[in-house]
Biopython code that builds the backbone (N, CA, C, O; Angstrom):
import numpy as np
from Bio.PDB.StructureBuilder import StructureBuilder

atoms = [
    (1, "MET", "N", (8.285, -13.140, 16.792)),
    (1, "MET", "CA", (7.598, -13.484, 15.568)),
    (1, "MET", "C", (7.484, -15.008, 15.515)),
    (1, "MET", "O", (8.478, -15.729, 15.606)),
    (2, "ARG", "N", (6.290, -15.457, 15.370)),
    (2, "ARG", "CA", (6.103, -16.908, 15.363)),
    (2, "ARG", "C", (6.055, -17.445, 13.947)),
    (2, "ARG", "O", (5.694, -16.729, 13.013)),
    (3, "GLU", "N", (6.418, -18.708, 13.791)),
    (3, "GLU", "CA", (6.364, -19.376, 12.497)),
    (3, "GLU", "C", (5.161, -20.305, 12.466)),
    (3, "GLU", "O", (4.870, -21.008, 13.433)),
    (4, "VAL", "N", (4.469, -20.290, 11.328)),
    (4, "VAL", "CA", (3.279, -21.113, 11.161)),
    (4, "VAL", "C", (3.381, -21.808, 9.811)),
    (4, "VAL", "O", (3.657, -21.168, 8.796)),
    (5, "GLN", "N", (3.160, -23.115, 9.800)),
    (5, "GLN", "CA", (3.160, -23.840, 8.532)),
    (5, "GLN", "C", (1.944, -23.431, 7.720)),
    (5, "GLN", "O", (0.906, -23.077, 8.279)),
    (6, "LEU", "N", (2.073, -23.481, 6.408)),
    (6, "LEU", "CA", (1.003, -23.043, 5.520)),
    (6, "LEU", "C", (-0.314, -23.759, 5.795)),
    (6, "LEU", "O", (-1.367, -23.121, 5.812)),
    (7, "CYS", "N", (-0.275, -25.056, 6.008)),
    (7, "CYS", "CA", (-1.532, -25.793, 6.244)),
    (7, "CYS", "C", (-2.198, -25.308, 7.541)),
    (7, "CYS", "O", (-3.424, -25.221, 7.613)),
    (8, "GLU", "N", (-1.396, -24.996, 8.558)),
    (8, "GLU", "CA", (-1.953, -24.476, 9.805)),
    (8, "GLU", "C", (-2.501, -23.060, 9.594)),
    (8, "GLU", "O", (-3.538, -22.701, 10.152)),
    (9, "ALA", "N", (-1.799, -22.262, 8.789)),
    (9, "ALA", "CA", (-2.247, -20.893, 8.517)),
    (9, "ALA", "C", (-3.594, -20.897, 7.798)),
    (9, "ALA", "O", (-4.446, -20.052, 8.071)),
    (10, "LYS", "N", (-3.784, -21.833, 6.892)),
    (10, "LYS", "CA", (-5.076, -21.936, 6.195)),
    (10, "LYS", "C", (-6.197, -22.220, 7.182)),
    (10, "LYS", "O", (-7.281, -21.644, 7.093)),
    (11, "ALA", "N", (-5.924, -23.111, 8.121)),
    (11, "ALA", "CA", (-6.947, -23.510, 9.077)),
    (11, "ALA", "C", (-7.227, -22.424, 10.118)),
    (11, "ALA", "O", (-8.332, -22.354, 10.658)),
    (12, "LYS", "N", (-6.235, -21.579, 10.402)),
    (12, "LYS", "CA", (-6.373, -20.601, 11.477)),
    (12, "LYS", "C", (-6.210, -19.165, 10.976)),
    (12, "LYS", "O", (-5.741, -18.300, 11.715)),
    (13, "LEU", "N", (-6.595, -18.910, 9.730)),
    (13, "LEU", "CA", (-6.372, -17.591, 9.151)),
    (13, "LEU", "C", (-7.044, -16.483, 9.951)),
    (13, "LEU", "O", (-6.431, -15.443, 10.189)),
    (14, "SER", "N", (-8.268, -16.679, 10.363)),
    (14, "SER", "CA", (-8.971, -15.646, 11.123)),
    (14, "SER", "C", (-8.230, -15.295, 12.404)),
    (14, "SER", "O", (-8.111, -14.119, 12.749)),
    (15, "ALA", "N", (-7.734, -16.297, 13.108)),
    (15, "ALA", "CA", (-6.992, -16.056, 14.346)),
    (15, "ALA", "C", (-5.671, -15.354, 14.053)),
    (15, "ALA", "O", (-5.270, -14.468, 14.807)),
    (16, "LEU", "N", (-4.988, -15.729, 12.976)),
    (16, "LEU", "CA", (-3.728, -15.084, 12.614)),
    (16, "LEU", "C", (-3.937, -13.612, 12.268)),
    (16, "LEU", "O", (-3.131, -12.758, 12.637)),
    (17, "VAL", "N", (-5.021, -13.326, 11.560)),
    (17, "VAL", "CA", (-5.333, -11.941, 11.207)),
    (17, "VAL", "C", (-5.617, -11.127, 12.463)),
    (17, "VAL", "O", (-5.149, -9.995, 12.587)),
    (18, "GLU", "N", (-6.368, -11.686, 13.381)),
    (18, "GLU", "CA", (-6.678, -10.973, 14.622)),
    (18, "GLU", "C", (-5.413, -10.743, 15.450)),
    (18, "GLU", "O", (-5.229, -9.667, 16.018)),
    (19, "GLU", "N", (-4.548, -11.745, 15.518)),
    (19, "GLU", "CA", (-3.291, -11.593, 16.243)),
    (19, "GLU", "C", (-2.402, -10.530, 15.578)),
    (19, "GLU", "O", (-1.750, -9.746, 16.266)),
    (20, "ALA", "N", (-2.381, -10.509, 14.251)),
    (20, "ALA", "CA", (-1.595, -9.507, 13.534)),
    (20, "ALA", "C", (-2.111, -8.104, 13.835)),
    (20, "ALA", "O", (-1.323, -7.168, 13.972)),
    (21, "ALA", "N", (-3.418, -7.956, 13.937)),
    (21, "ALA", "CA", (-4.003, -6.659, 14.263)),
    (21, "ALA", "C", (-3.599, -6.216, 15.672)),
    (21, "ALA", "O", (-3.573, -5.021, 15.969)),
    (22, "GLN", "N", (-3.286, -7.180, 16.533)),
    (22, "GLN", "CA", (-2.852, -6.875, 17.894)),
    (22, "GLN", "C", (-1.327, -6.734, 17.998)),
    (22, "GLN", "O", (-0.795, -6.512, 19.086)),
    (23, "GLY", "N", (-0.625, -6.864, 16.857)),
    (23, "GLY", "CA", (0.825, -6.675, 16.850)),
    (23, "GLY", "C", (1.653, -7.942, 16.796)),
    (23, "GLY", "O", (2.882, -7.875, 16.818)),
    (24, "GLU", "N", (1.010, -9.092, 16.726)),
    (24, "GLU", "CA", (1.726, -10.366, 16.686)),
    (24, "GLU", "C", (1.946, -10.786, 15.231)),
    (24, "GLU", "O", (1.026, -11.271, 14.573)),
    (25, "THR", "N", (3.172, -10.598, 14.736)),
    (25, "THR", "CA", (3.503, -10.947, 13.360)),
    (25, "THR", "C", (3.738, -12.440, 13.249)),
    (25, "THR", "O", (4.258, -13.063, 14.175)),
    (26, "ALA", "N", (3.354, -13.022, 12.109)),
    (26, "ALA", "CA", (3.553, -14.452, 11.887)),
    (26, "ALA", "C", (4.240, -14.664, 10.543)),
    (26, "ALA", "O", (3.898, -14.024, 9.548)),
    (27, "VAL", "N", (5.212, -15.571, 10.531)),
    (27, "VAL", "CA", (5.885, -15.978, 9.298)),
    (27, "VAL", "C", (5.246, -17.284, 8.859)),
    (27, "VAL", "O", (5.182, -18.244, 9.627)),
    (28, "ILE", "N", (4.778, -17.314, 7.626)),
    (28, "ILE", "CA", (4.177, -18.529, 7.084)),
    (28, "ILE", "C", (5.259, -19.280, 6.321)),
    (28, "ILE", "O", (5.916, -18.729, 5.438)),
    (29, "THR", "N", (5.429, -20.550, 6.679)),
    (29, "THR", "CA", (6.456, -21.369, 6.040)),
    (29, "THR", "C", (5.811, -22.435, 5.160)),
    (29, "THR", "O", (4.689, -22.881, 5.398)),
    (30, "ARG", "N", (6.555, -22.817, 4.149)),
    (30, "ARG", "CA", (6.120, -23.908, 3.270)),
    (30, "ARG", "C", (7.329, -24.801, 3.081)),
    (30, "ARG", "O", (8.376, -24.343, 2.622)),
    (31, "HIS", "N", (7.198, -26.045, 3.425)),
    (31, "HIS", "CA", (8.305, -27.001, 3.398)),
    (31, "HIS", "C", (9.481, -26.494, 4.224)),
    (31, "HIS", "O", (10.640, -26.688, 3.855)),
    (32, "GLY", "N", (9.172, -25.835, 5.357)),
    (32, "GLY", "CA", (10.194, -25.368, 6.276)),
    (32, "GLY", "C", (10.879, -24.065, 5.897)),
    (32, "GLY", "O", (11.753, -23.593, 6.624)),
    (33, "LYS", "N", (10.493, -23.475, 4.762)),
    (33, "LYS", "CA", (11.119, -22.224, 4.318)),
    (33, "LYS", "C", (10.134, -21.073, 4.437)),
    (33, "LYS", "O", (8.968, -21.227, 4.075)),
    (34, "PRO", "N", (10.573, -19.921, 4.936)),
    (34, "PRO", "CA", (9.683, -18.753, 5.033)),
    (34, "PRO", "C", (9.185, -18.341, 3.655)),
    (34, "PRO", "O", (9.975, -18.207, 2.720)),
    (35, "ARG", "N", (7.867, -18.140, 3.527)),
    (35, "ARG", "CA", (7.286, -17.786, 2.234)),
    (35, "ARG", "C", (6.484, -16.496, 2.276)),
    (35, "ARG", "O", (6.352, -15.824, 1.253)),
    (36, "ALA", "N", (5.945, -16.133, 3.436)),
    (36, "ALA", "CA", (5.122, -14.922, 3.555)),
    (36, "ALA", "C", (5.085, -14.490, 5.014)),
    (36, "ALA", "O", (5.436, -15.242, 5.923)),
    (37, "ILE", "N", (4.645, -13.243, 5.202)),
    (37, "ILE", "CA", (4.512, -12.695, 6.550)),
    (37, "ILE", "C", (3.137, -12.066, 6.687)),
    (37, "ILE", "O", (2.672, -11.364, 5.788)),
    (38, "ILE", "N", (2.495, -12.319, 7.809)),
    (38, "ILE", "CA", (1.235, -11.653, 8.126)),
    (38, "ILE", "C", (1.536, -10.636, 9.213)),
    (38, "ILE", "O", (2.042, -10.981, 10.281)),
    (39, "LEU", "N", (1.219, -9.377, 8.929)),
    (39, "LEU", "CA", (1.399, -8.339, 9.934)),
    (39, "LEU", "C", (0.223, -7.391, 9.874)),
    (39, "LEU", "O", (-0.462, -7.291, 8.855)),
    (40, "GLY", "N", (-0.003, -6.701, 10.968)),
    (40, "GLY", "CA", (-1.141, -5.798, 11.071)),
    (40, "GLY", "C", (-0.974, -4.552, 10.228)),
    (40, "GLY", "O", (0.138, -4.196, 9.835)),
    (41, "VAL", "N", (-2.075, -3.898, 9.957)),
    (41, "VAL", "CA", (-2.082, -2.684, 9.146)),
    (41, "VAL", "C", (-1.270, -1.578, 9.812)),
    (41, "VAL", "O", (-0.570, -0.836, 9.123)),
    (42, "ASP", "N", (-1.347, -1.454, 11.122)),
    (42, "ASP", "CA", (-0.574, -0.417, 11.816)),
    (42, "ASP", "C", (0.923, -0.607, 11.596)),
    (42, "ASP", "O", (1.646, 0.354, 11.332)),
    (43, "GLU", "N", (1.379, -1.846, 11.707)),
    (43, "GLU", "CA", (2.800, -2.132, 11.492)),
    (43, "GLU", "C", (3.177, -1.899, 10.031)),
    (43, "GLU", "O", (4.251, -1.368, 9.747)),
    (44, "TRP", "N", (2.313, -2.288, 9.112)),
    (44, "TRP", "CA", (2.565, -2.067, 7.678)),
    (44, "TRP", "C", (2.714, -0.571, 7.394)),
    (44, "TRP", "O", (3.643, -0.160, 6.699)),
    (45, "ASN", "N", (1.817, 0.226, 7.921)),
    (45, "ASN", "CA", (1.894, 1.674, 7.702)),
    (45, "ASN", "C", (3.151, 2.268, 8.321)),
    (45, "ASN", "O", (3.752, 3.176, 7.746)),
    (46, "ARG", "N", (3.554, 1.770, 9.483)),
    (46, "ARG", "CA", (4.781, 2.260, 10.113)),
    (46, "ARG", "C", (5.993, 1.942, 9.231)),
    (46, "ARG", "O", (6.863, 2.790, 9.036)),
    (47, "LEU", "N", (6.043, 0.735, 8.709)),
    (47, "LEU", "CA", (7.167, 0.337, 7.863)),
    (47, "LEU", "C", (7.166, 1.081, 6.520)),
    (47, "LEU", "O", (8.229, 1.380, 5.977)),
    (48, "ARG", "N", (5.989, 1.376, 5.993)),
    (48, "ARG", "CA", (5.897, 2.094, 4.718)),
    (48, "ARG", "C", (6.462, 3.498, 4.813)),
    (48, "ARG", "O", (6.987, 4.030, 3.834)),
    (49, "ARG", "N", (6.357, 4.099, 5.987)),
    (49, "ARG", "CA", (6.784, 5.482, 6.143)),
    (49, "ARG", "C", (8.279, 5.634, 6.370)),
    (49, "ARG", "O", (8.777, 6.759, 6.415)),
    (50, "VAL", "N", (9.003, 4.542, 6.515)),
    (50, "VAL", "CA", (10.446, 4.629, 6.697)),
    (50, "VAL", "C", (11.050, 5.133, 5.390)),
    (50, "VAL", "O", (10.862, 4.514, 4.342)),
    (51, "PRO", "N", (11.776, 6.254, 5.443)),
    (51, "PRO", "CA", (12.316, 6.805, 4.204)),
    (51, "PRO", "C", (13.454, 5.938, 3.649)),
    (51, "PRO", "O", (14.116, 5.206, 4.385)),
    (52, "SER", "N", (13.657, 6.040, 2.351)),
    (52, "SER", "CA", (14.750, 5.314, 1.730)),
    (52, "SER", "C", (16.079, 5.929, 2.161)),
    (52, "SER", "O", (16.114, 7.052, 2.663)),
    (53, "PHE", "N", (17.142, 5.209, 1.968)),
    (53, "PHE", "CA", (18.466, 5.711, 2.325)),
    (53, "PHE", "C", (18.786, 6.985, 1.550)),
    (53, "PHE", "O", (19.364, 7.921, 2.102)),
    (54, "GLY", "N", (18.414, 7.023, 0.283)),
    (54, "GLY", "CA", (18.646, 8.220, -0.525)),
    (54, "GLY", "C", (17.923, 9.435, 0.029)),
    (54, "GLY", "O", (18.488, 10.528, 0.075)),
    (55, "ARG", "N", (16.686, 9.255, 0.446)),
    (55, "ARG", "CA", (15.932, 10.382, 1.022)),
    (55, "ARG", "C", (16.526, 10.831, 2.348)),
    (55, "ARG", "O", (16.531, 12.022, 2.661)),
    (56, "LEU", "N", (17.026, 9.877, 3.128)),
    (56, "LEU", "CA", (17.689, 10.247, 4.379)),
    (56, "LEU", "C", (18.926, 11.095, 4.098)),
    (56, "LEU", "O", (19.174, 12.088, 4.783)),
    (57, "LEU", "N", (19.701, 10.701, 3.086)),
    (57, "LEU", "CA", (20.886, 11.484, 2.746)),
    (57, "LEU", "C", (20.507, 12.880, 2.265)),
    (57, "LEU", "O", (21.138, 13.868, 2.640)),
    (58, "LEU", "N", (19.460, 12.951, 1.421)),
    (58, "LEU", "CA", (19.050, 14.255, 0.903)),
    (58, "LEU", "C", (18.550, 15.175, 2.012)),
    (58, "LEU", "O", (18.681, 16.394, 1.910)),
    (59, "SER", "N", (17.986, 14.611, 3.055)),
    (59, "SER", "CA", (17.448, 15.435, 4.132)),
    (59, "SER", "C", (18.475, 15.728, 5.224)),
    (59, "SER", "O", (18.166, 16.418, 6.196)),
    (60, "SER", "N", (19.693, 15.209, 5.072)),
    (60, "SER", "CA", (20.702, 15.430, 6.103)),
    (60, "SER", "C", (21.165, 16.885, 6.096)),
    (60, "SER", "O", (21.057, 17.569, 5.078)),
    (61, "PRO", "N", (21.679, 17.356, 7.227)),
    (61, "PRO", "CA", (22.125, 18.754, 7.317)),
    (61, "PRO", "C", (23.527, 18.976, 6.755)),
    (61, "PRO", "O", (24.120, 20.028, 6.994)),
    (62, "LEU", "N", (24.070, 18.010, 6.015)),
    (62, "LEU", "CA", (25.422, 18.156, 5.474)),
    (62, "LEU", "C", (25.491, 19.304, 4.471)),
    (62, "LEU", "O", (24.542, 19.577, 3.736)),
    (63, "GLU", "N", (26.634, 19.957, 4.467)),
    (63, "GLU", "CA", (26.872, 21.033, 3.512)),
    (63, "GLU", "C", (28.094, 20.679, 2.678)),
    (63, "GLU", "O", (28.837, 19.759, 3.019)),
    (64, "ASP", "N", (28.306, 21.409, 1.584)),
    (64, "ASP", "CA", (29.473, 21.176, 0.751)),
    (64, "ASP", "C", (30.729, 21.262, 1.604)),
    (64, "ASP", "O", (30.886, 22.190, 2.398)),
    (65, "GLY", "N", (31.621, 20.292, 1.438)),
    (65, "GLY", "CA", (32.855, 20.292, 2.200)),
    (65, "GLY", "C", (32.790, 19.487, 3.486)),
    (65, "GLY", "O", (33.820, 19.278, 4.127)),
    (66, "ASP", "N", (31.609, 19.031, 3.880)),
    (66, "ASP", "CA", (31.492, 18.242, 5.108)),
    (66, "ASP", "C", (32.071, 16.832, 4.946)),
    (66, "ASP", "O", (32.560, 16.244, 5.910)),
    (67, "LEU", "N", (32.014, 16.300, 3.737)),
    (67, "LEU", "CA", (32.517, 14.955, 3.475)),
    (67, "LEU", "C", (33.851, 15.033, 2.746)),
    (67, "LEU", "O", (34.081, 15.968, 1.979)),
    (68, "PRO", "N", (34.735, 14.063, 2.976)),
    (68, "PRO", "CA", (36.006, 14.076, 2.255)),
    (68, "PRO", "C", (35.768, 13.823, 0.768)),
    (68, "PRO", "O", (34.747, 13.243, 0.398)),
    (69, "PRO", "N", (36.694, 14.249, -0.087)),
    (69, "PRO", "CA", (36.507, 14.019, -1.521)),
    (69, "PRO", "C", (36.530, 12.528, -1.838)),
    (69, "PRO", "O", (37.178, 11.739, -1.150)),
    (70, "ARG", "N", (35.820, 12.166, -2.876)),
    (70, "ARG", "CA", (35.721, 10.766, -3.281)),
    (70, "ARG", "C", (37.020, 10.323, -3.940)),
    (70, "ARG", "O", (37.589, 11.047, -4.757)),
    (71, "ASP", "N", (37.482, 9.134, -3.583)),
    (71, "ASP", "CA", (38.678, 8.555, -4.200)),
    (71, "ASP", "C", (38.245, 7.908, -5.512)),
    (71, "ASP", "O", (37.500, 6.928, -5.508)),
    (72, "THR", "N", (38.708, 8.451, -6.622)),
    (72, "THR", "CA", (38.295, 7.935, -7.940)),
    (72, "THR", "C", (39.295, 6.968, -8.537)),
    (72, "THR", "O", (39.112, 6.518, -9.668)),
    (73, "SER", "N", (40.363, 6.632, -7.795)),
    (73, "SER", "CA", (41.346, 5.690, -8.342)),
    (73, "SER", "C", (40.738, 4.296, -8.400)),
    (73, "SER", "O", (39.895, 3.949, -7.572)),
    (74, "PRO", "N", (41.165, 3.490, -9.384)),
    (74, "PRO", "CA", (40.607, 2.144, -9.505)),
    (74, "PRO", "C", (40.931, 1.309, -8.265)),
    (74, "PRO", "O", (42.025, 1.409, -7.710)),
    (75, "SER", "N", (39.989, 0.500, -7.843)),
    (75, "SER", "CA", (40.182, -0.281, -6.634)),
    (75, "SER", "C", (40.980, -1.564, -6.892)),
    (75, "SER", "O", (41.573, -2.125, -5.971)),
    (76, "ARG", "N", (40.993, -2.026, -8.154)),
    (76, "ARG", "CA", (41.757, -3.242, -8.489)),
    (76, "ARG", "C", (42.062, -3.226, -9.965)),
    (76, "ARG", "O", (41.487, -2.448, -10.727)),
    (77, "ASP", "N", (42.964, -4.085, -10.358)),
    (77, "ASP", "CA", (43.308, -4.212, -11.760)),
    (77, "ASP", "C", (42.204, -4.998, -12.450)),
    (77, "ASP", "O", (41.942, -6.142, -12.081)),
    (78, "ALA", "N", (41.558, -4.407, -13.438)),
    (78, "ALA", "CA", (40.436, -5.042, -14.119)),
    (78, "ALA", "C", (40.886, -5.976, -15.240)),
    (78, "ALA", "O", (40.048, -6.665, -15.820)),
    (79, "ALA", "N", (42.184, -6.024, -15.566)),
    (79, "ALA", "CA", (42.676, -6.877, -16.650)),
    (79, "ALA", "C", (42.628, -8.330, -16.210)),
    (79, "ALA", "O", (42.918, -8.661, -15.061)),
    (80, "MET", "N", (42.259, -9.179, -17.140)),
    (80, "MET", "CA", (42.186, -10.611, -16.827)),
    (80, "MET", "C", (43.255, -11.366, -17.551)),
    (80, "MET", "O", (43.352, -12.586, -17.411)),
]
sb = StructureBuilder()
sb.init_structure("model")
sb.init_model(0)
sb.init_chain("A")
sb.init_seg("    ")
for serial, (resi, resn, name, xyz) in enumerate(atoms, 1):
    if name == "N":
        sb.init_residue(resn, " ", resi, " ")
    sb.init_atom(name, np.array(xyz, "f"), 0.0, 1.0, " ", f" {name:<3s}", serial, name[0])
structure = sb.get_structure()
């Protein structure tokens, strides 16, 4: 993943878009800090389809009794 300063990204936006369509992601920086990412539609769609952690757990083949019981004891003294 390459880094591109914002002023350079403005000047070369068409090339960055074409590169992103070919799979080359670019991080746009402003004052040396990452501010945005340009990525292709194919990569965006692939990332969108990644299920959330909750959905992964719900779809797991675990059955009742597969996991140990939850420890409900307090982890620390909350008194100040």
